[in-house]
C-alpha positions in Angstrom: -54.6 -97.8 -19.0 -53.0 -96.5 -22.1 -52.3 -93.1 -23.6 -53.5 -92.6 -27.2 -52.0 -90.7 -30.1 -54.2 -90.2 -33.2 -52.5 -89.2 -36.4 -54.7 -87.9 -39.3 -53.6 -89.1 -42.7 -54.7 -88.1 -46.2 -52.6 -90.9 -47.8 -53.6 -94.0 -45.8 -57.0 -95.6 -46.5 -57.1 -98.0 -43.5 -56.7 -97.6 -39.8 -53.2 -98.6 -38.7 -51.8 -98.9 -35.2 -48.7 -99.8 -33.3 -48.3 -100.1 -29.5 -45.7 -99.7 -26.8 -46.2 -100.5 -23.2 -48.4 -97.5 -22.4 -48.9 -95.7 -25.8 -51.3 -96.7 -28.6 -50.5 -94.8 -31.9 -53.3 -95.0 -34.4 -53.3 -93.6 -38.0 -56.7 -92.3 -38.9 -57.6 -92.1 -42.7 -59.4 -88.9 -43.6 -60.2 -90.1 -47.2 -61.7 -93.2 -48.7 -59.9 -95.2 -51.4 -61.8 -93.1 -53.9 -60.5 -89.9 -52.4 -63.7 -88.8 -50.8 -63.8 -87.4 -47.3 -64.7 -89.8 -44.5 -67.1 -89.6 -41.5 -69.9 -87.7 -43.2 -67.8 -84.7 -44.3 -68.1 -85.5 -48.0 -71.9 -85.1 -47.8 -71.6 -81.8 -46.0 -69.2 -80.5 -48.6 -71.5 -81.6 -51.4 -74.5 -79.8 -49.8 -72.5 -76.6 -49.5 -71.3 -76.9 -53.1 -74.9 -77.3 -54.2 -75.7 -73.9 -52.6 -72.7 -72.2 -54.2 -70.6 -72.2 -50.9 -67.0 -73.2 -51.0 -65.4 -73.2 -47.5 -61.8 -72.2 -46.9 -58.9 -74.5 -46.1 -58.8 -73.0 -42.6 -62.4 -73.9 -42.1 -61.8 -77.5 -43.3 -58.8 -77.9 -41.1 -60.8 -76.9 -38.0 -63.5 -79.4 -39.0 -60.8 -82.1 -39.5 -59.4 -81.4 -36.0 -62.9 -81.6 -34.5 -63.3 -85.0 -36.2 -60.2 -86.4 -34.5 -61.3 -84.9 -31.2 -64.8 -86.4 -31.4 -63.4 -89.8 -32.4 -61.0 -89.8 -29.5 -63.6 -88.6 -27.1 -66.2 -91.2 -28.0 -63.9 -94.2 -28.7 -61.4 -94.0 -25.8 -63.0 -95.4 -22.7 -62.6 -93.5 -19.5 -63.2 -96.6 -17.5 -60.3 -98.4 -19.3 -57.8 -95.6 -20.0 -58.2 -92.9 -17.4 -56.0 -92.3 -14.4 -58.8 -91.4 -12.1 -62.0 -92.8 -13.7 -62.2 -89.7 -15.8 -59.0 -88.0 -17.1 -57.4 -89.5 -20.3 -54.2 -88.5 -22.0 -54.8 -87.9 -25.7 -52.4 -86.6 -28.4 -53.5 -85.6 -31.9 -51.4 -84.9 -35.0 -53.0 -83.1 -37.9 -51.7 -81.9 -41.3 -53.0 -78.4 -42.0 -52.9 -75.9 -44.8 -51.1 -73.1 -42.9 -49.0 -74.7 -40.2 -47.6 -71.4 -38.9 -51.0 -70.0 -38.0 -52.3 -73.2 -36.4 -49.2 -73.5 -34.3 -50.0 -70.0 -32.9 -53.4 -71.3 -31.9 -52.1 -74.7 -30.6 -52.0 -73.8 -26.9 -55.4 -72.3 -27.0 -56.9 -75.4 -28.6 -55.4 -77.5 -25.9 -56.7 -75.3 -23.1 -60.1 -75.3 -24.7 -60.3 -79.1 -24.9 -58.8 -79.6 -21.4 -61.5 -77.3 -20.1 -64.3 -78.8 -22.2 -63.7 -82.6 -21.6 -61.6 -82.7 -18.4 -58.8 -84.7 -20.2 -55.2 -83.8 -21.0 -54.8 -83.0 -24.7 -51.7 -82.4 -26.7 -52.0 -81.2 -30.3 -49.3 -81.2 -33.0 -49.8 -79.5 -36.4 -47.8 -80.5 -39.5 -47.9 -79.2 -43.0 -50.4 -80.7 -45.5 -49.0 -81.8 -48.8 -51.9 -80.4 -50.8 -55.2 -78.6 -50.4 -58.3 -80.5 -49.2 -61.1 -78.4 -50.7 -61.3 -79.0 -54.4 -63.1 -76.3 -56.4 -66.3 -77.8 -57.9 -66.3 -77.7 -61.7 -69.4 -75.4 -61.7 -70.0 -73.0 -58.8 -73.6 -72.4 -58.3 -75.0 -68.9 -57.7 -75.7 -68.6 -54.1 -78.0 -66.4 -52.0 -76.7 -64.4 -49.1 -77.5 -65.2 -45.5 -78.4 -63.0 -42.6 -77.5 -65.3 -39.8 -75.8 -68.7 -39.1 -77.0 -70.4 -35.9 -76.5 -73.8 -34.3 -79.6 -75.9 -34.4 -79.6 -78.8 -32.0 -83.2 -79.7 -31.9 -83.5 -78.4 -28.4 -85.8 -75.8 -27.0 -83.4 -72.9 -27.0 -82.3 -73.3 -30.7 -86.0 -73.8 -31.6 -86.9 -70.4 -30.0 -84.0 -68.7 -31.6 -84.9 -70.0 -35.0 -88.5 -69.0 -34.7 -87.4 -65.5 -33.9 -85.2 -65.4 -37.0 -87.9 -66.7 -39.2 -90.4 -64.3 -37.8 -88.0 -61.5 -38.7 -87.8 -62.8 -42.3 -84.1 -63.5 -42.0 -82.3 -65.9 -44.4 -81.0 -68.5 -41.9 -78.3 -71.1 -42.1 -78.9 -73.8 -39.5 -76.0 -75.9 -38.4 -76.8 -79.3 -36.9 -75.0 -82.5 -35.7 -76.6 -85.7 -34.6 -75.0 -88.9 -33.3 -78.2 -90.7 -32.7 -81.5 -91.2 -34.6 -83.7 -89.7 -31.9 -81.9 -86.3 -32.1 -81.8 -86.5 -35.8 -85.6 -87.1 -36.0 -86.3 -84.2 -33.7 -84.3 -81.8 -36.0 -86.1 -83.1 -39.1 -89.6 -82.9 -37.4 -89.0 -79.3 -36.5 -87.8 -78.4 -40.0 -90.9 -80.0 -41.5 -93.0 -77.9 -39.2 -91.1 -74.8 -40.4 -91.8 -75.7 -44.0 -95.5 -75.5 -43.4 -95.4 -72.3 -41.2 -92.7 -70.4 -43.2 -93.0 -71.8 -46.8 -91.0 -69.0 -48.3 -88.1 -69.0 -45.8 -86.2 -72.0 -47.0 -83.5 -72.0 -44.4 -80.3 -73.9 -45.3 -80.1 -76.9 -43.0 -76.5 -78.2 -42.9 -76.4 -81.4 -40.9 -73.4 -83.7 -40.1 -74.1 -87.3 -39.3 -70.9 -88.4 -37.6 -70.9 -91.8 -35.8 -67.9 -94.1 -35.4 -68.2 -97.8 -35.3 -68.0 -99.5 -31.9 -64.4 -100.3 -30.9 -63.2 -98.1 -33.9 -59.8 -97.6 -32.1 -57.8 -100.8 -31.3 -58.2 -101.6 -27.6 -59.9 -98.2 -27.1 -63.3 -99.3 -26.0 -66.3 -96.9 -26.1 -67.2 -93.8 -24.2 -70.6 -92.2 -23.8 -69.9 -88.9 -22.1 -69.4 -87.0 -25.5 -68.2 -83.7 -23.9 -66.6 -82.8 -27.2 -69.8 -82.7 -29.1 -70.0 -78.9 -28.9 -66.5 -78.6 -30.3 -67.5 -80.6 -33.4 -70.8 -78.6 -33.5 -69.1 -75.2 -33.5 -66.3 -76.4 -35.9 -68.9 -77.4 -38.4 -70.5 -74.0 -38.1 -67.1 -72.2 -38.6 -66.4 -74.5 -41.6 -69.8 -73.5 -43.2 -69.3 -69.8 -42.8 -65.6 -69.6 -43.3 -66.0 -68.2 -46.9 -69.1 -66.2 -46.3 -68.1 -62.5 -46.0 -71.6 -61.5 -45.0 -71.6 -63.6 -41.9 -68.9 -62.9 -39.3 -70.7 -64.4 -36.2 -71.7 -67.9 -35.5 -74.7 -67.8 -33.1 -74.7 -70.5 -30.3 -78.1 -70.0 -28.6 -78.2 -71.3 -25.0 -79.9 -69.8 -21.9 -77.7 -68.3 -19.3 -78.4 -70.8 -16.5 -77.4 -73.8 -18.6 -74.4 -72.0 -20.2 -72.9 -71.3 -16.7 -74.0 -74.7 -15.4 -72.9 -74.0 -11.9 -72.9 -77.1 -9.7 -76.1 -77.4 -7.7 -74.3 -78.9 -4.7 -70.8 -79.6 -3.5 -70.9 -83.1 -4.8 -71.5 -82.0 -8.5 -68.2 -80.4 -9.3 -65.3 -80.7 -11.8 -66.0 -82.9 -14.8 -69.6 -83.6 -13.7 -70.6 -80.2 -14.8 -70.7 -79.8 -18.6 -69.1 -76.7 -20.1 -70.3 -76.8 -23.7 -71.4 -73.2 -23.9 -69.6 -71.7 -20.9 -68.5 -68.1 -21.5 -64.8 -69.0 -21.0 -65.1 -71.8 -23.5 -66.6 -69.5 -26.2 -63.9 -66.9 -25.4 -61.3 -69.5 -26.2 -62.9 -70.2 -29.5 -62.7 -66.5 -30.3 -59.0 -66.5 -29.4 -58.4 -69.4 -31.8 -60.3 -67.6 -34.6 -58.3 -64.4 -34.0 -55.0 -66.3 -34.2 -56.1 -67.9 -37.5 -57.1 -64.4 -38.8 -60.5 -65.8 -40.0 -62.5 -62.7 -39.2 -65.2 -64.8 -37.5 -66.4 -65.0 -33.9 -68.7 -67.2 -31.8 -71.4 -65.7 -29.7 -74.2 -66.8 -27.4 -77.1 -64.3 -28.0 -79.0 -65.7 -25.0 -76.3 -65.6 -22.3 -78.3 -63.1 -20.1 -81.7 -64.8 -20.5 -83.3 -67.7 -18.6 -85.0 -70.4 -20.5 -88.4 -69.1 -19.4 -87.5 -65.6 -20.4 -86.5 -66.9 -23.9 -89.9 -68.6 -24.2 -91.8 -65.7 -22.8 -90.2 -63.3 -25.3 -90.4 -65.6 -28.3 -91.7 -63.6 -31.3 -94.4 -66.3 -31.9 -95.3 -67.8 -28.6 -98.5 -69.5 -29.9 -96.5 -71.3 -32.5 -93.8 -72.3 -30.0 -96.5 -73.7 -27.8 -97.8 -75.8 -30.7 -94.5 -77.4 -31.6 -92.5 -77.5 -28.4 -93.1 -81.2 -28.1 -91.0 -81.7 -31.2 -87.9 -80.4 -29.4 -85.6 -82.3 -27.1 -84.1 -81.1 -23.8 -83.6 -84.4 -21.9 -80.1 -85.5 -21.1 -81.0 -89.1 -22.0 -84.4 -89.7 -23.6 -83.6 -93.3 -24.4 -83.6 -94.3 -20.7 -87.4 -94.4 -20.9 -86.8 -97.9 -22.4 -86.0 -99.1 -18.9 -89.7 -98.6 -18.2 -90.7 -100.2 -21.6 -91.6 -96.8 -23.0 -90.5 -95.1 -26.3 -87.7 -92.5 -26.0 -89.1 -89.4 -24.3 -88.3 -86.7 -21.8 -87.6 -88.2 -18.4 -88.9 -85.1 -16.6 -86.4 -85.4 -13.7 -82.9 -84.7 -15.1 -81.5 -81.1 -14.8 -82.4 -80.1 -18.4 -85.9 -81.5 -18.1 -86.5 -79.6 -14.8 -85.3 -76.4 -16.3 -87.4 -76.9 -19.4 -90.5 -77.6 -17.3 -89.9 -74.5 -15.2 -89.5 -72.4 -18.4 -92.7 -73.6 -19.9 -94.5 -72.9 -16.6 -93.2 -69.4 -16.6 -94.1 -68.7 -20.3 -97.4 -70.7 -20.6 -98.7 -71.4 -17.1 -98.9 -74.7 -15.2 -100.9 -76.5 -17.9 -99.2 -75.0 -20.9 -96.6 -77.7 -21.5 -97.7 -80.4 -23.9 -94.4 -82.3 -23.7 -94.7 -85.9 -22.6 -92.6 -86.6 -19.5 -92.0 -90.0 -17.9 -92.2 -88.4 -14.5 -95.6 -86.7 -14.8 -95.2 -84.1 -12.0 -93.0 -83.1 -9.1 -94.9 -85.3 -6.7 -94.1 -88.4 -8.8 -90.4 -87.4 -8.7 -90.4 -86.9 -5.0 -92.2 -90.2 -4.3 -90.4 -92.3 -6.9 -88.7 -95.4 -5.5 -86.4 -95.6 -8.6 -82.8 -95.0 -7.9 -81.6 -91.6 -8.9 -84.9 -90.1 -10.0 -85.1 -87.5 -7.2 -81.4 -86.6 -6.9 -81.5 -83.6 -9.3 -84.7 -82.2 -7.8 -83.2 -82.3 -4.3 -80.0 -80.7 -5.7 -82.1 -77.8 -7.1 -83.9 -77.4 -3.8 -80.6 -77.3 -2.0 -79.2 -74.7 -4.4 -82.3 -72.5 -4.2 -82.4 -72.6 -0.4 -78.7 -71.7 -0.3 -79.2 -68.7 -2.7 -82.3 -67.5 -0.8 -80.3 -67.5 2.4 -77.4 -65.6 0.8 -78.3 -63.9 -2.5 -74.9 -62.3 -3.0 -73.4 -65.8 -3.2 -74.3 -65.9 -6.9 -71.4 -63.4 -7.6 -68.9 -66.0 -6.3 -70.6 -69.1 -7.7 -70.3 -67.8 -11.3 -66.6 -68.5 -11.1 -67.2 -72.1 -10.0 -67.1 -73.7 -13.4 -64.5 -71.6 -15.2 -62.8 -68.2 -15.5 -64.9 -65.2 -16.3 -63.5 -62.5 -18.5 -65.3 -59.2 -18.1 -65.9 -56.2 -15.9 -68.1 -56.0 -12.8 -71.2 -55.2 -14.8 -70.8 -58.4 -16.9 -70.2 -60.5 -13.8 -73.2 -59.0 -12.1 -75.4 -59.8 -15.1 -74.1 -63.4 -15.1 -74.9 -63.7 -11.4 -78.3 -62.2 -11.9 -79.3 -64.7 -14.7 -78.2 -67.5 -12.4 -80.4 -66.2 -9.6 -83.4 -65.7 -11.9 -82.9 -69.1 -13.5 -82.9 -70.9 -10.1 -85.9 -68.9 -8.9 -87.7 -69.8 -12.1 -87.3 -73.5 -11.1 -88.3 -72.6 -7.5 -91.6 -71.0 -8.8 -92.3 -74.1 -10.8 -91.8 -76.5 -7.9 -93.9 -74.4 -5.6 -96.7 -74.2 -8.2 -96.7 -78.0 -8.7 -96.7 -78.8 -5.0 -99.5 -76.4 -4.2 -101.6 -77.8 -7.0 -101.2 -81.3 -5.6 -102.0 -80.5 -2.0 
């Protein structure tokens, strides 16, 4: 096991490292030999410049920090370098434009990352020798935007974007993909939008950031990618950092998934993802306030179940037509184990919630998504290891909540601190209850049909 320290450099063009007994120090070049930004950032900047958008230095420094975080998270193996098969010790050093403001936000950044990934993060900010964003020779005239929203290619962001387009809003869509399947999903949905809303022309800003295997010396590789939402949101903040008309970055996620309360006692701690948890988004807003950026991050769907989002979509018929283009599955590539192309497994937590949502909005036969596990019976009767675990966990959680409905008001604190009054806590508890009972209704419907 080793601790890692990554140091971002705007002078070095190659990765350099030196080791002690338990510490690996690695210098990470942020620029190519030609002075262009590494890791897909140059392409993002170019796309923004083409639209007349020149981000601020604060926005760039947040994106640079997220790059280091995402690199560390995906290229430091938990199996090799954790103390307890999960927790790693990671230090980051980053030159920034305004050191004094970033130092004020340092502790909040560390709390945010500790909460998000379950690791121990230490961040040091130094002063950058020069600015990073070079003004383009010609600044294009740009149109104004009504909303900026994360666009993952999942069902929630699909519904949210349809709603914006139905309202004739000028939309900036922020995307990140680290694999071809997710990237294709995003592109396929956008192609559908072009046919349905030919005059909308949303700005699609995508970052393709993938690091080579074994990028960090002796680091190994890690597949948990808990920091993806940090990179995702950082890209969004970068994009809107110099847009006075947009003060809020929208992060659409249904309330059940955002809370992600463990379904049973065995699924606790780092096993429950926290990528859109209210506490995590609150920490982002603390950071942005410290940096005086006049921007906030908000989840507009925090008090809706996935089924309610689908039911209230402003164009339900269109949603039904293109729902199969979106991805909810936690690992669609595992279909290859059964010699099938990448597709929804049908039995992971996100798949079950998606199936329940589609059942609520469109009825038992309204979901055209292809699932490896065709129905609840096939999940229950599967002999494959692990295929029925999540379903049984749902059934356990539903039974527990039916026996004691007030338990939801305690469970909302299970995955993180909740900042708000009793009314807010009650709303969170209620969306959790409604979300689980939505899944319960789907299971009952499937089982009754197959009697």
